[in-house]
C-alpha positions in Angstrom: 27.1 -26.6 -8.2 28.8 -26.9 -11.6 28.4 -30.7 -11.6 24.7 -30.3 -10.8 24.3 -27.9 -13.7 26.3 -30.1 -16.1 24.1 -33.1 -15.1 20.9 -31.2 -15.7 19.8 -31.3 -12.0 19.9 -27.6 -11.6 18.7 -24.9 -14.1 21.7 -23.2 -15.7 20.4 -19.7 -14.9 19.5 -18.4 -11.4 15.9 -17.2 -10.9 14.7 -13.6 -10.2 15.8 -13.9 -6.6 19.3 -15.0 -7.7 18.8 -18.5 -6.4 19.4 -21.8 -8.2 16.3 -23.9 -8.9 15.9 -27.5 -9.8 15.3 -28.5 -13.4 12.5 -30.9 -14.3 15.0 -33.7 -14.0 16.1 -32.3 -10.7 12.5 -32.3 -9.4 12.1 -35.9 -10.6 15.3 -36.8 -8.7 14.1 -35.0 -5.6 10.8 -36.9 -5.7 12.6 -40.2 -6.1 14.9 -39.5 -3.2 12.0 -38.6 -0.9 10.1 -41.7 -2.0 13.1 -43.9 -1.3 13.7 -42.3 2.1 10.1 -42.9 3.1 10.2 -46.4 1.7 13.4 -47.2 3.6 12.0 -45.8 6.9 8.8 -47.9 6.4 10.9 -51.0 5.8 12.8 -50.3 9.1 9.5 -49.9 10.9 8.2 -53.2 9.3 11.4 -55.0 10.5 10.8 -53.7 14.0 7.2 -55.0 13.8 5.9 -51.4 13.9 3.0 -50.7 11.6 4.3 -48.1 9.2 2.2 -45.0 8.6 0.5 -44.9 5.2 1.9 -42.0 3.4 0.1 -40.3 0.5 1.9 -37.5 -1.1 -0.1 -34.2 -1.2 -1.2 -33.1 -4.6 1.0 -30.6 -6.5 -1.8 -28.0 -6.2 -2.0 -28.4 -2.4 -2.0 -25.1 -0.4 0.9 -24.2 1.8 -0.9 -24.9 5.0 -1.5 -28.5 3.8 2.1 -29.0 2.8 3.4 -27.7 6.1 1.1 -30.0 8.0 2.2 -32.9 5.8 5.8 -32.1 6.5 5.4 -31.7 10.2 3.3 -34.8 10.7 4.7 -37.3 8.2 7.9 -36.4 6.5 10.0 -35.4 9.5 9.5 -38.9 11.0 10.4 -40.8 7.9 13.3 -38.5 6.7 14.9 -37.9 10.1 14.7 -34.1 9.8 
């Protein structure tokens, strides 16, 4: 955790629930990793001649129900979770 704080990925102070949170740079890194994971999975599908699913990331203001649906229907397949 120390390295993540030193590199600005995690905020240096825990939140009100005593949990570490991502900094703005950490959120950017997280979004890039998700995008790369999805891109890689789509490339694997393309190489296997499977038409990859078009993925459009939900808006930041999306409600929880929409985000859970997105995760269950799309992200799990492309991120192997």
